[in-house]
N, C-alpha and C positions, 0 to 999 in steps of 0.2 A: 683512535676512538675505541673505548672499551666496548665489548660485545656482551650483552646480557640476554638470556632467554628465561624469562620469569613467567611461570604459568604456561598457557598454551591455548590451543583452539579446541573448542568443545564440539562444534559442528559447522558445516558450511552449506549454504544454499547452492543449488545447481547453477543458477545464473551467475552467482558470484564466482564460482569456480571457473566457469566458461570465460568470464571477463578477465580473470587473473591468470589465464593459461599462458599468455604471451609474456615473455620476459621484458623488463623495461622499468622505467621510472615514471610514476604517475602522480599527478597533482592532487593534493588533499584539498577538497572543497570546503570542509568545515570540520572543526573539532569542538566537541562539547563534553560535558561531564562523564558521559558513558561510552564515548567512542568517537569515531570519525568517518567521514564519507570521502571516497576517492573516485576521481573521474578517470576511466580508462577508455581506449578507443572502442571497446565493445560494450560500454555502458557504465553506469555508476554503481559502486559497491560500497556497502556499509560494513565497518568492523566495529561491533558494539559489544560491550561487556554484558555478561549474563546478569540479570535474567532477561536479556533481550528476547523478544518473540522470534521464533524461527520464521524465516522468510526467504524467498528465492534469491534475493540480492544481498543477503546479510551473511556475515561470518560471525559466529558467536565466540567471543573471547572470554577466557577465564578471568574472574574479577581481579586477580593479582597482576595481570599483564599491564605494564605501564603504557600510557597513551602519549601521543605527541603533545608537547605544551601548546596551549592555545595561542600563545603570544611569542612566536619566534621572530628573529630579525628578518628571516626570509620564510616564505610559505613552506610548510612541511611537505615532504614527499614520501611516497611508499615505493620501495624497491622490490621488484619481483624477480626471483632467480629460481626457476624450477618451481618447487613447492614451497620455497622459503620466502617469507615476507619480512622485510626489514624497514624500520623507521627510526627516526631520532626521538629518544625519550627524554625524560627530565635530566637536566645536567649535561646534556649532550651525549648520553649513553646510546649505544646502538641496540635497539630491541629487535630480536629475531623470533619469529614464530613459524611453525612448519604445518602446512596443510596436508601433508602426506597421509597422516593417520586419522584425519578428521572425518567423522561420519557425515555422509551427504544427505541433506534434506531435499527430497525431490518427489513430493506426493503427486498423484494424478491431478489434472486440472479439474476445476469445477465446471461442469457443463449443464447449463439450464435447458430444459426441454422447450420446444416451440410452443407448447400449450401449458398453461399453469397447472402444476400438480395439485392433487386433492389436498385441501387443508391449508394451502398457501395463504389465503386471505386471513384465515383465523390466526395462524402463527404470526403473520406480519402485524396484525392488530395487537396481539399480546406483546410482541417485542416492542412495538411503538409505545405502548403504555408503560412498559418497564423502562424504556429509554428515558422517558420524561422523569421518572422517579430516580434513576441512577445517575444521570448526568447533572453535574453542578455547573457546567459551562454552556455557552452558546456559541454556535458557529459564526464566523465572521463573513457569512454569505447569507443573503435573504432567502427565506422560504419560497418566495415567489420565483426565484431563479431555479430552484429545485423542481418546483411544480411545472415550470416551463419546459424543463428537460423531459419530465415524464409525459407531458402533453405532446411534445414533439415526437417522442418515441412511439406514441399511440397512433400518430397520423402517418400518412404516406408522403409527407412533405419533407424532403431532404434539406431544403433551405431552412426550414424551421429548426430541424435538428442541428444544423451547422450553427445557427444563431444561438441556440440554447447552450451548445458546447462552448462557443466563444464567450458567452456570458458568465460561464463558471471557470473556464481555464485560467489559471494564474491568479484567481481572485482570493485574496487573503495573504497573510504574511508567512514568511519562512521558506525553507527549502522545498516543502511540500504544502503549497497553499491549500486551504480548506476546500476551495472549489474543485481542485483536482482530486482530492480525497473523495468528494461526493461522486465525481465522475467515475473514479475507480471502483467504488462500491456499487454504483449503478451498473457498470460494465460487468462486474463479477456475477451479477444475478440476471444478466440479459441473455436472451436466446442467441444462437450463433449468427443469424443474419444481422441482427442489430449490433452485435459485437463487431462484425466486420466493418460496419459503417462507422462505429465509434473509433475503431482502430485507425481507419483512414483519416478521420478528423484529428485524432490525438497526435498523429505524426507531425502535424504542422501547428499544434496548439502553442499559443504564446505563453509559455511557462518555463520553469527551470528544467535543466537536463534531468535531474533526479526525478522530479515529479512526472515528467513525460515517460521516463523509463518505467516507473511504477504503474502508470496508467496503461501503458502498452502491455505490461505483464498481466494486469487485470483483464484486459481484452482477450488474453489467452487463457483466462481461468486461474491465474496464479496471484497470490497475495500473501500477506502476513497470516500465520497460522490461525490466530483468533478470528480473523475475517473469513477465512476458509471454513472454519468450524461453524460459524454462524450461518454462512451461506448454505452449507449442507443441511443444517437443521431447518432453515426456512424452506428448503426444497423437500423436506421430509425424508432425507437420506441418512440422517444420523439422529440418535436420541441425545438427550442432554437437557440441562436446566437452562432456559433462556436467560435468566438473571445472571447465572454464572458466565455464560457465553458472552453476554454484553459487558459484564464487568471486566473480563479479560480484554475484550476489544477496546474498551475505553481507556485502558492503560497504555495503549500504543500511541506514542508521541504525546504532544500537548493537546491537539485537536484532531489528529489524524484518525484515531479510532472512532470518534464521534462522526467525523465526515464519512468514513467508510460505512458505518452503520446507517447513517442518514441516506446515503446513496442506495444501499441495498433495500432498505424499507421503501424508498420511493419507487424502485423498480418492481417491488412486490405489491405495491398498491397502497401502502400506508401513507398518512399525511406527511408532507415534506417536513423534515427536521423534527418530527414528533410534536409540532406545535398544536396546541388546542385552537380551535376556532377556524383553522384553515380547512379548505376542502381537500379531500383525499386526492392523491395523484392518479387515481384510477384503480383498476383491479387486475392483478395478475401479470407479473413479468413485463410490465410496460407494453404489453401486446395490444393490438396486433403489431407485427413488425412492419418495416417500411416496404416489404415485399407484398404485403397484404393488399 
């Protein structure tokens, strides 16, 4: 088989590098127009062409790098040998890329305070209004399920939180169902005590392996760069234009960006899903936490 190395790797997320550290052959879960997802013993990794948003579990591929065909006679595989990644490309060619010189994306985690920061409610309300204007799609989860999550987080009832998480986990289509995206956004803006409970529930959530990994990352304060940027703006830690921040986030996946934004705004106290007419999910980081 001919070997070709076309283009290269632009950057790699820290969790992606950790998952690809061990040599071996790994199963490709899905191939689409911009990249592919691989399952390793240490978690799922995405190899996506630019302009993919930076993310802990992603490797950013230069646009010229060929991808595995979506319809092979046998499922495609990724071979890892040191820093070299190899897969079967169009026409049976062997595509090789090297991680050795790739810049590592590993920003500090988002950490929400136990008490709502000043201005959170106002920023969340502004973002919620903008989300209604900017999003042309609707989530395939009901606003009531998002409201139930926020209500459970405000209470000291762990059973209610477990029910709310179960009502969203795995709900929706795709490798990352919208319900999990909502949960991930909610966890990203939740205080540490609530995050620990969400992490415990996420470990056994009935959803895809990829979606569970992304949800567990969010419980540790890690997510796609546009989600992290919006979270920091909502918490008052970064300046920026909310319309631009939301526009960037809405470009993540088909509905993933919308789900992440909806979860963050619910945790911050905005109406679930940005719907008019629904009652708000509360005020301030879904607090008090279950320890209260």
